[in-house]
LUMPA-752328 format. One record per residue: x, y, z of N, C-alpha, C, CB in turn; residue in one letter; chain. Coordinates in pm, 1 decimal. Glycine has a CB too. Layout:
BEGIN
PT        nu        nv        nw       cau       cav       caw        cu        cv        cw       cbu       cbv       cbw  resn  chain
PT         X         Y         Z         X         Y         Z         X         Y         Z         X         Y         Z     A      A
...
end
This chain:
BEGIN
PT        nu        nv        nw       cau       cav       caw        cu        cv        cw       cbu       cbv       cbw  resn  chain
PT    9739.8   10427.6   10817.4    9588.7   10414.0   10743.3    9479.7   10428.4   10814.2    9561.3   10289.2   10684.1     X      A
PT    9449.6   10535.4   10797.4    9286.3   10594.4   10860.3    9185.3   10416.0   10862.6    9181.9   10759.1   10690.2     X      A
PT    9111.1   10448.7   10924.8    9000.7   10371.1   10928.4    8907.7   10411.0   10791.9    8927.4   10395.4   11072.0     X      A
PT    8914.5   10477.8   10749.2    8804.3   10476.9   10624.5    8877.5   10496.1   10500.9    8687.6   10598.5   10632.4     X      A
PT    8992.4   10457.2   10436.5    9126.5   10365.4   10428.0    9092.3   10295.8   10366.8    9191.9   10301.2   10529.0     X      A
PT    9086.6   10155.2   10524.5    9076.9   10079.7   10519.6    8969.0    9994.4   10516.0    9130.5   10079.9   10561.4     X      A
PT    8893.9   10060.0   10536.7    8747.6   10037.7   10488.8    8717.7   10007.1   10337.0    8669.6   10162.7   10521.4     X      A
PT    8754.5   10102.6   10283.0    8766.4   10128.3   10063.8    8793.8   10056.0   10049.3    8853.0   10216.0    9956.3     X      A
PT    8917.9    9993.8   10103.1    9046.0    9874.3   10044.3    8917.8    9754.3   10079.2    9253.6    9853.4   10171.0     X      A
PT    8896.7    9679.1   10145.7    8832.9    9553.9   10165.5    8644.8    9608.1   10088.2    8848.3    9503.9   10375.8     X      A
PT    8622.1    9729.6   10108.2    8517.1    9744.8    9992.5    8534.3    9722.2    9849.3    8476.1    9865.1    9991.8     X      A
PT    8654.7    9744.6    9791.9    8661.6    9751.6    9630.1    8763.5    9603.2    9652.6    8749.4    9932.8    9536.0     X      A
PT    8773.2    9551.6    9765.5    8804.5    9396.2    9728.2    8736.5    9307.8    9720.2    8871.0    9339.4    9789.2     X      A
PT    8583.5    9346.3    9800.5    8468.8    9307.9    9757.3    8442.8    9336.8    9632.0    8382.4    9347.6    9825.6     X      A
PT    8378.9    9418.7    9594.7    8364.1    9459.6    9401.9    8406.7    9343.1    9348.7    8476.3    9598.1    9321.2     X      A
PT    8551.7    9366.5    9370.7    8644.6    9261.7    9257.4    8652.4    9126.9    9280.4    8796.1    9292.6    9248.9     X      A
PT    8617.2    9041.3    9383.5    8549.7    8933.3    9368.4    8444.3    8940.4    9359.8    8562.2    8862.2    9433.7     X      A
PT    8327.7    9060.2    9347.6    8162.6    8995.5    9311.2    8165.7    9023.3    9162.3    8005.2    9087.8    9396.7     X      A
PT    8231.2    9083.8    9071.7    8277.8    9049.5    8889.2    8334.1    8975.0    8919.7    8359.2    9138.3    8777.9     X      A
PT    8442.3    8918.0    8942.3    8535.1    8817.7    8907.1    8377.7    8694.1    8881.3    8683.1    8781.4    9059.9     X      A
PT    8327.4    8646.5    9012.2    8165.0    8593.0    9032.1    8092.4    8672.8    8900.3    8080.2    8652.6    9212.7     X      A
PT    8076.8    8695.3    8829.0    8028.7    8763.0    8742.5    8072.1    8744.7    8673.8    8014.2    8852.5    8742.6     X      A
PT    8192.9    8735.2    8605.6    8226.8    8639.9    8488.3    8213.9    8524.1    8465.0    8319.2    8634.9    8464.3     X      A
PT    8200.1    8401.4    8557.6    8223.1    8307.1    8454.3    8058.0    8272.0    8477.3    8359.1    8176.3    8478.5     X      A
PT    7967.9    8347.0    8435.7    7855.2    8338.4    8363.4    7877.5    8405.3    8226.4    7744.0    8396.8    8439.1     X      A
PT    7978.7    8463.6    8143.0    7990.4    8485.4    8068.4    7934.7    8348.7    8004.2    8094.7    8543.0    8063.1     X      A
PT    7966.4    8332.5    7827.8    8043.5    8274.0    7710.7    8199.8    8251.6    7800.1    8048.5    8399.8    7552.7     X      A
PT    8201.9    8160.2    7701.1    8353.5    8064.8    7727.7    8459.4    8182.6    7688.4    8378.7    7895.8    7601.0     X      A
PT    8439.2    8205.6    7537.6    8465.5    8296.6    7469.4    8461.8    8443.1    7497.9    8409.2    8272.0    7390.7     X      A
PT    8413.6    8460.6    7599.4    8365.1    8576.0    7638.3    8447.5    8634.5    7734.2    8241.8    8564.3    7680.5     X      A
PT    8447.9    8540.0    7778.9    8491.4    8519.6    7980.0    8606.1    8580.1    8005.4    8528.1    8347.5    8051.6     X      A
PT    8759.4    8480.2    7886.6    8872.3    8530.8    7872.6    8988.1    8664.0    7887.9    8858.3    8507.0    7802.9     X      A
PT    8881.6    8762.7    7849.2    8946.5    8856.2    7889.5    8918.9    8918.4    8023.7    8939.8    8933.0    7801.3     X      A
PT    8822.2    8968.0    8065.8    8758.7    8972.2    8194.6    8753.5    8884.6    8276.4    8657.7    8995.6    8191.1     X      A
PT    8835.1    8763.9    8272.9    8884.6    8694.6    8381.1    9043.1    8662.0    8407.3    8816.9    8580.5    8373.7     X      A
PT    9115.5    8766.4    8300.3    9260.1    8816.7    8291.1    9308.4    8917.1    8380.5    9284.7    8868.9    8166.9     X      A
PT    9204.6    8962.8    8321.6    9185.3    9141.0    8416.8    9142.2    9104.3    8536.0    9053.6    9272.4    8357.6     X      A
PT    9076.0    9034.6    8570.9    8965.6    9032.0    8677.1    9095.1    8960.2    8789.5    8790.1    8917.0    8628.4     X      A
PT    9177.2    8885.0    8745.3    9252.2    8798.0    8831.2    9393.5    8893.3    8847.0    9274.1    8633.2    8758.1     X      A
PT    9421.3    8977.1    8783.9    9545.9    9054.7    8802.8    9487.7    9155.5    8933.5    9600.2    9145.6    8643.3     X      A
PT    9342.1    9171.6    8888.0    9314.9    9322.0    9024.4    9275.9    9266.6    9120.4    9192.6    9453.2    9007.0     X      A
PT    9284.5    9150.0    9146.3    9212.9    9086.8    9281.0    9351.7    9034.4    9319.9    9070.3    8954.2    9263.6     X      A
PT    9444.9    9021.4    9244.0    9556.1    9000.0    9294.8    9634.3    9152.6    9337.9    9627.7    8910.0    9191.6     X      A
PT    9661.5    9194.3    9288.9    9661.9    9350.9    9376.1    9603.8    9373.4    9457.8    9630.3    9457.5    9328.4     X      A
PT    9465.8    9355.9    9494.1    9418.5    9361.1    9616.1    9399.2    9308.2    9722.7    9361.2    9377.1    9612.7     X      A
PT    9439.5    9171.0    9708.9    9473.4    9131.1    9821.4    9612.0    9142.4    9897.1    9442.6    9026.5    9809.9     X      A
PT    9702.3    9190.3    9777.1    9820.8    9278.3    9820.9    9793.8    9371.2    9901.1    9885.2    9340.3    9724.5     X      A
PT    9716.9    9472.1    9920.5    9741.6    9579.4    9944.0    9627.7    9544.2   10065.2    9736.8    9692.4    9825.6     X      A
PT    9524.3    9458.6   10048.0    9442.9    9411.1   10155.1    9545.4    9384.0   10317.9    9369.4    9257.6   10086.7     X      A
PT    9660.7    9293.6   10214.9    9783.4    9198.9   10340.5    9861.3    9303.5   10426.7    9935.0    9093.2   10247.5     X      A
PT    9908.7    9445.6   10271.7    9947.4    9576.2   10405.8    9870.6    9616.8   10493.1    9976.2    9708.1   10367.1     X      A
PT    9749.6    9640.0   10482.0    9674.7    9686.9   10548.9    9604.6    9589.2   10719.7    9585.3    9719.2   10432.7     X      A
PT    9642.8    9473.1   10684.4    9627.5    9393.9   10787.1    9747.6    9334.7   10843.2    9544.3    9303.9   10754.4     X      A
PT    9830.8    9340.2   10795.6   10005.4    9371.5   10836.9   10111.0    9436.4   10791.8   10071.3    9282.8   10838.1     X      A
PT   10148.0    9523.4   10946.0   10228.8    9650.3   10943.2   10329.0    9587.1   10878.0   10269.7    9727.4   11080.7     X      A
PT   10397.3    9464.2   10915.8   10534.3    9425.0   10846.1   10514.9    9415.6   10729.0   10599.7    9306.3   10881.7     X      A
PT   10442.1    9332.9   10679.0   10448.8    9317.4   10493.0   10441.2    9458.6   10436.6   10298.6    9222.0   10413.1     X      A
PT   10369.7    9573.0   10497.9   10310.7    9716.9   10468.0   10499.2    9821.6   10475.2   10151.0    9772.6   10641.1     X      A
PT   10553.9    9757.1   10574.1   10676.3    9842.6   10576.4   10815.9    9736.2   10504.3   10704.7    9895.4   10762.1     X      A
PT   10804.9    9588.3   10420.4   10889.6    9538.3   10398.3   10801.4    9615.0   10205.0   10919.2    9361.7   10478.2     X      A
PT   10745.7    9655.1   10172.5   10701.4    9655.7   10092.2   10714.9    9808.2   10060.0   10597.7    9588.2   10103.5     X      A
PT   10692.3    9874.6   10168.3   10766.9   10065.3   10185.2   10950.9   10029.5   10115.4   10783.8   10144.6   10452.5     X      A
PT   10967.6    9929.1   10175.2   11112.7    9911.3   10190.4   11158.6    9913.0   10009.1   11151.6    9743.0   10290.9     X      A
PT   11099.2    9777.5    9954.8   11116.1    9753.3    9802.8   11041.4    9857.0    9764.3   11068.9    9613.5    9737.6     X      A
PT   10974.0    9943.7    9777.6   10903.5   10029.5    9692.2   11023.6   10143.4    9681.8   10747.1   10080.7    9756.1     X      A
PT   11089.6   10199.3    9798.8   11183.3   10262.5    9752.3   11298.1   10248.2    9677.6   11205.9   10296.4    9816.4     X      A
PT   11352.9   10108.0    9662.8   11471.0   10047.1    9577.2   11417.4   10029.0    9462.8   11535.5    9916.8    9621.9     X      A
PT   11312.4    9988.6    9459.8   11295.0    9923.5    9353.3   11234.1   10022.5    9181.6   11191.4    9812.5    9418.7     X      A
PT   11355.1   10042.5    9082.0   11334.7   10126.5    8968.8   11177.9   10088.6    8873.5   11479.4   10102.6    8874.7     X      A
PT   11130.6    9935.8    8922.0   10974.9    9967.5    8863.0   10912.8    9990.2    8948.0   10896.5    9874.6    8792.7     X      A
PT   10881.8    9994.4    9125.8   10802.9   10012.1    9130.8   10774.1   10208.1    9224.7   10769.6    9873.8    9170.1     X      A
PT   10928.0   10276.1    9175.5   10913.8   10324.5    9303.9   10951.6   10469.1    9227.6   11015.0   10251.8    9440.7     X      A
PT   11122.5   10462.7    9282.6   11165.1   10587.6    9247.0   11293.6   10556.5    9031.9   11282.7   10648.6    9444.2     X      A
PT   11305.5   10628.7    8974.9   11354.5   10640.3    8908.8   11532.3   10565.2    8921.6   11314.4   10759.8    8897.9     X      A
PT   11587.9   10477.1    8837.5   11682.1   10456.2    8829.6   11844.7   10537.7    8890.7   11651.4   10441.2    8727.6     X      A
PT   11826.0   10677.7    8773.3   11908.0   10742.8    8799.9   11875.1   10823.9    8963.8   11922.7   10819.4    8675.2     X      A
PT   11740.8   10864.9    9004.6   11749.2   10899.6    9156.5   11818.2   10819.1    9259.7   11624.6   10906.9    9204.8     X      A
PT   11804.3   10660.2    9178.0   11871.0   10560.4    9326.3   12027.2   10570.8    9316.7   11827.9   10359.3    9320.9     X      A
PT   12080.3   10602.7    9243.6   12212.7   10582.2    9182.9   12272.2   10721.9    9237.2   12212.7   10558.0    9004.2     X      A
PT   12178.6   10760.8    9258.0   12274.7   10920.7    9286.5   12248.3   10973.9    9386.0   12259.6   11042.8    9194.5     X      A
PT   12149.5   10853.7    9482.9   12166.8   10829.0    9653.2   12038.0   11001.4    9715.9   12426.3   10855.9    9717.3     X      A
PT   11967.0   11037.5    9643.3   11921.2   11167.7    9626.5   11789.3   11129.2    9697.1   11916.7   11230.8    9468.4     X      A
PT   11719.1   11191.6    9838.9   11653.7   11143.7    9856.7   11475.9   11255.6    9745.7   11693.3   11116.8   10019.1     X      A
PT   11375.5   11157.9    9801.5   11297.9   11240.0    9626.3   11209.9   11339.2    9789.2   11122.2   11069.4    9441.6     X      A
PT   11188.3   11460.1    9679.7   11096.8   11540.5    9777.6   10977.1   11575.0    9789.8   11123.5   11629.3    9789.1     X      A
PT   10873.1   11574.5    9887.2   10683.6   11562.1    9842.8   10737.8   11647.1    9713.9   10515.4   11665.3    9977.2     X      A
PT   10751.3   11758.4    9686.2   10725.7   11826.7    9627.5   10759.2   11747.8    9464.7   10784.9   11943.9    9683.7     X      A
PT   10851.7   11692.8    9437.3   10888.3   11580.3    9280.3   10752.3   11490.3    9245.3   11042.0   11433.1    9318.4     X      A
PT   10765.7   11447.8    9401.7   10640.8   11307.8    9389.9   10544.6   11417.7    9349.2   10581.1   11191.8    9563.6     X      A
PT   10495.2   11503.5    9404.7   10363.7   11603.7    9363.4   10325.6   11602.6    9204.1   10402.9   11774.1    9403.1     X      A
PT   10474.7   11642.0    9154.9   10487.7   11642.8    8994.3   10444.2   11552.1    8954.8   10603.7   11648.5    8931.1     X      A
PT   10505.5   11403.8    8966.6   10496.2   11322.2    8892.0   10369.2   11241.1    8888.1   10593.0   11264.8    8907.7     X      A
PT   10303.7   11229.8    9013.4   10166.2   11205.2    8999.0   10087.2   11317.1    8977.6   10118.3   11141.2    9103.5     X      A
PT   10047.3   11485.2    8955.1    9995.8   11517.2    8818.2   10014.1   11516.9    8673.0    9984.1   11593.8    8822.3     X      A
PT   10174.5   11449.1    8706.6   10188.5   11423.4    8569.3   10111.4   11312.8    8492.6   10315.0   11400.6    8553.4     X      A
PT   10082.3   11203.5    8574.6   10061.7   11089.8    8523.3    9909.8   11118.7    8495.0   10104.8   10967.7    8613.7     X      A
PT    9814.7   11181.0    8607.2    9711.1   11213.0    8609.3    9652.1   11307.9    8453.4    9714.2   11274.7    8741.1     X      A
PT    9767.7   11350.4    8403.5    9773.1   11470.6    8278.0    9756.6   11350.4    8193.1    9932.5   11589.2    8245.0     X      A
PT    9848.8   11292.0    8213.8    9890.6   11136.9    8060.1    9726.4   11066.8    8133.9   10132.7   10957.5    8098.4     X      A
PT    9678.5   11023.5    8130.5    9568.9   10953.9    8216.6    9396.4   11073.9    8092.3    9609.8   11015.5    8479.4     X      A
PT    9445.1   11129.5    8160.0    9334.3   11234.1    8047.8    9339.1   11241.2    7950.4    9323.3   11355.7    8044.2     X      A
PT    9470.3   11285.3    7903.8    9517.9   11282.5    7743.5    9480.2   11136.0    7717.9    9701.8   11317.9    7707.6     X      A
PT    9475.9   11008.8    7767.4    9438.2   10894.2    7716.0    9275.6   10897.7    7682.8    9481.4   10785.7    7814.0     X      A
PT    9171.8   10909.8    7798.2    9130.3   10938.7    7743.8    9048.8   11066.5    7661.0    9124.2   10880.3    7775.0     X      A
PT    9052.6   11131.3    7618.9    9041.9   11227.9    7535.6    9076.6   11207.7    7406.3    9099.6   11318.8    7576.6     X      A
PT    9179.3   11121.3    7445.3    9199.7   11064.0    7288.2    9165.9   10980.6    7233.0    9287.4   11039.0    7250.0     X      A
PT    9127.5   10893.1    7325.9    9055.6   10729.6    7280.9    8914.8   10833.6    7226.9    9012.1   10566.3    7462.4     X      A
PT    8814.3   10908.9    7347.6    8684.2   10910.0    7292.3    8692.0   11034.7    7148.6    8566.7   10954.6    7433.1     X      A
PT    8825.6   11106.5    7113.4    8843.2   11153.7    7005.0    8852.1   11110.3    6838.5    8921.6   11192.7    7040.4     X      A
PT    8980.8   11006.0    6860.2    9031.7   10895.9    6776.6    9024.4   10773.4    6788.0    9131.6   10899.3    6763.8     X      A
PT    8896.5   10695.9    6908.8    8876.7   10606.5    6839.5    8985.5   10493.1    7015.5    8944.2   10640.6    6635.2     X      A
PT    8941.3   10381.0    7024.3    9079.3   10305.1    7075.7    9182.2   10242.3    6958.1    9031.3   10170.5    7173.4     X      A
PT    9135.2   10213.8    6840.2    9230.9   10168.4    6820.5    9362.5   10251.2    6761.0    9188.8   10079.8    6760.4     X      A
PT    9326.9   10402.6    6725.4    9440.7   10488.0    6702.9    9495.3   10558.9    6816.0    9410.1   10580.4    6609.2     X      A
PT    9451.7   10589.1    6931.4    9478.2   10661.2    7116.2    9544.7   10535.1    7143.9    9309.9   10703.1    7253.6     X      A
PT    9497.1   10415.1    7112.1    9659.1   10334.2    7207.4    9769.3   10352.1    7188.1    9692.5   10199.2    7203.2     X      A
PT    9799.0   10278.5    7046.0    9909.7   10336.3    7060.1   10023.5   10470.5    6983.8    9947.9   10238.1    7061.2     X      A
PT    9875.9   10545.2    6966.7    9922.7   10690.6    7027.5    9998.6   10750.2    7133.0    9840.0   10742.9    7053.1     X      A
PT    9853.7   10689.1    7238.1    9932.9   10764.2    7357.0   10065.1   10639.0    7428.7    9788.4   10816.2    7501.4     X      A
PT   10039.4   10524.9    7386.7   10204.8   10460.2    7482.8   10320.9   10518.4    7367.7   10225.3   10216.0    7499.7     X      A
PT   10305.8   10555.3    7272.2   10401.2   10594.2    7154.2   10469.4   10708.1    7239.1   10321.0   10648.7    6993.4     X      A
PT   10374.3   10774.5    7277.7   10369.6   10962.7    7332.2   10482.0   10946.6    7420.5   10204.2   11040.2    7438.3     X      A
PT   10407.0   10824.9    7519.0   10404.9   10878.8    7668.3   10552.9   10773.8    7669.4   10231.9   10837.5    7797.7     X      A
PT   10559.8   10719.1    7627.4   10718.9   10622.6    7567.5   10807.7   10725.9    7579.0   10731.7   10553.6    7381.6     X      A
PT   10807.4   10801.3    7465.1   10946.3   10871.6    7400.4   10876.0   11036.8    7476.9   10969.7   10857.5    7159.8     X      A
PT   10821.9   11010.2    7530.2   10823.5   11160.2    7594.3   10843.8   11168.5    7767.7   10665.0   11235.0    7554.7     X      A
PT   10760.6   11080.4    7823.1   10799.8   11098.8    8005.3   10847.8   11049.5    8019.0   10742.2   11088.2    8117.8     X      A
PT   10862.5   10924.0    7939.0   10936.5   10801.5    8038.5   11080.5   10778.4    7896.3   10785.9   10599.5    8078.9     X      A
PT   11098.6   10881.9    7854.4   11228.1   10920.7    7717.2   11322.9   10786.8    7700.2   11361.2   11078.1    7770.9     X      A
PT   11200.8   10689.9    7661.9   11312.0   10580.7    7583.1   11331.3   10617.3    7377.8   11217.3   10374.6    7613.5     X      A
PT   11382.5   10544.0    7338.3   11457.5   10538.7    7218.4   11310.6   10516.7    7128.9   11592.1   10406.0    7212.8     X      A
PT   11351.7   10566.5    7039.6   11253.1   10548.2    6902.9   11232.8   10413.4    6862.6   11311.1   10617.6    6771.6     X      A
PT   11345.3   10308.8    6893.1   11208.5   10187.4    6832.2   11182.1   10083.6    6928.3   11249.9   10088.7    6681.6     X      A
PT   11188.6   10109.1    7130.6   11168.8   10070.4    7192.9   10972.5   10144.6    7133.6   11277.2   10086.4    7313.0     X      A
PT   10999.7   10225.5    7186.7   10796.8   10285.5    7184.7   10721.7   10195.5    7031.2   10776.9   10548.7    7134.0     X      A
PT   10817.0   10265.5    6899.8   10752.8   10226.1    6813.0   10701.2   10079.0    6803.6   10816.5   10260.7    6725.6     X      A
PT   10817.4    9972.5    6856.1   10781.9    9814.6    6881.2   10647.2    9820.6    6987.0   10932.7    9719.6    6963.4     X      A
PT   10668.5    9890.9    7129.1   10593.9    9826.1    7158.4   10457.8    9912.7    7172.1   10645.0    9759.8    7256.8     X      A
PT   10444.9   10078.1    7106.2   10323.8   10046.1    7055.1   10238.3    9992.2    6931.3   10294.2   10119.0    7071.0     X      A
PT   10382.9    9934.1    6853.3   10286.8    9833.6    6747.4   10219.8    9707.4    6836.0   10398.2    9753.8    6608.0     X      A
PT   10318.2    9657.6    6923.7   10235.4    9514.2    6941.8   10153.1    9528.8    7061.4   10334.3    9375.8    6963.2     X      A
PT   10116.3    9608.0    7116.7    9974.3    9659.3    7193.5    9872.5    9639.7    7135.0    9957.4    9793.1    7222.1     X      A
PT    9896.7    9771.4    7008.2    9794.8    9797.2    6892.3    9748.4    9639.8    6818.0    9879.5    9909.7    6766.3     X      A
PT    9878.5    9565.7    6759.6    9878.4    9398.7    6719.0    9765.6    9338.6    6829.3   10061.0    9309.6    6746.1     X      A
PT    9801.6    9341.8    7036.8    9719.3    9246.1    7038.3    9588.8    9274.2    7124.9    9791.6    9136.0    7078.6     X      A
PT    9609.1    9427.5    7124.7    9438.3    9484.2    7106.8    9360.1    9392.5    6957.5    9442.5    9706.5    7060.1     X      A
PT    9370.0    9430.6    6881.4    9317.0    9404.0    6792.1    9318.7    9270.3    6751.0    9349.0    9474.8    6722.1     X      A
PT    9372.9    9177.5    6802.1    9340.2    9068.1    6764.8    9261.1    8980.9    6887.3    9461.4    9012.5    6711.2     X      A
PT    9293.3    8991.8    6973.6    9194.7    8983.6    7131.4    9097.1    9048.8    7107.5    9250.3    9047.2    7276.2     X      A
PT    9012.2    9176.4    7136.8    8874.7    9249.0    7077.3    8829.5    9256.3    6947.5    8873.6    9374.6    7100.5     X      A
PT    8926.3    9271.2    6840.0    8838.9    9253.0    6692.1    8810.3    9159.0    6704.5    8887.0    9262.5    6556.5     X      A
PT    8915.7    9074.0    6655.2    8904.5    8916.2    6595.5    8896.2    8854.6    6667.2    8989.8    8852.3    6526.5     X      A
PT    8924.9    8799.3    6797.2    8909.8    8646.6    6832.5    8748.0    8697.0    6899.4    9058.6    8560.1    6964.8     X      A
PT    8747.8    8838.1    6999.3    8573.2    8849.5    7063.5    8497.4    8917.7    6993.9    8545.1    8918.2    7201.8     X      A
PT    8557.2    8966.4    6885.9    8457.8    9017.6    6740.1    8386.6    9129.0    6857.0    8310.4    8858.3    6637.5     X      A
PT    8463.6    9231.1    6936.3    8347.1    9333.7    7011.8    8383.9    9455.8    6910.4    8375.3    9378.6    7214.3     X      A
PT    8285.1    9521.7    6906.0    8330.2    9678.9    6846.4    8370.2    9783.7    6950.6    8202.3    9752.7    6765.5     X      A
PT    8499.3    9803.1    6891.7    8559.5    9949.3    6981.5    8502.5   10055.6    6951.2    8705.9    9994.0    6963.1     X      A
PT    8516.7   10161.7    7056.4    8470.8   10297.1    6991.8    8578.7   10342.4    6917.0    8428.4   10410.2    7092.7     X      A
PT    8475.8   10369.6    6798.2    8575.2   10443.2    6696.8    8607.4   10591.7    6712.6    8519.7   10432.7    6558.5     X      A
PT    8585.8   10655.6    6776.3    8587.6   10821.4    6810.5    8558.5   10841.5    6734.4    8681.9   10909.8    6842.8     X      A
PT    8447.3   11006.0    6809.9    8358.6   11095.8    6720.2    8424.0   11149.9    6538.6    8339.7   11245.6    6829.7     X      A
PT    8551.0   11105.9    6544.4    8667.9   11134.9    6393.2    8561.9   11084.2    6313.3    8850.0   11030.9    6367.2     X      A
PT    8582.1   10957.9    6336.0    8611.6   10839.5    6248.5    8429.3   10758.5    6264.6    8779.3   10725.9    6329.9     X      A
PT    8358.2   10785.6    6315.9    8222.4   10816.9    6281.6    8134.8   10852.8    6139.6    8211.4   10910.1    6351.3     X      A
end
């Protein structure tokens, strides 16, 4: 890992720690979601920093990443025993960037409460090739959680999109 990447990793860890400290100044009802997200992000940043510090931990993680369908390659690729070429990995990375850009555009145009389940459904159905039932159930569940937490409990106004304003 290059020195610049190491510095950036520890810099981001510092930013996450600083943001976590700031959340303790929020009202008790308003700090729950930022702290949950912050603690998860902090855990991931600590893992990244451990990988930077310990080459042994980094090599263990790379071995796990290469054999786990949740972290690395798909189950089909692992079972077939084929090596994934750099070209295929680049296609996957570009595809994910495209999906994120799609989410941003749909959120801006249609708003959060429409974009989140729409994006999740399309992502699960088209990219992950999941079934209709799982895609619909996951989309509905995520919509329910987002609505319950942000609109009902925290009473936060979510972006409604330029179509519905």
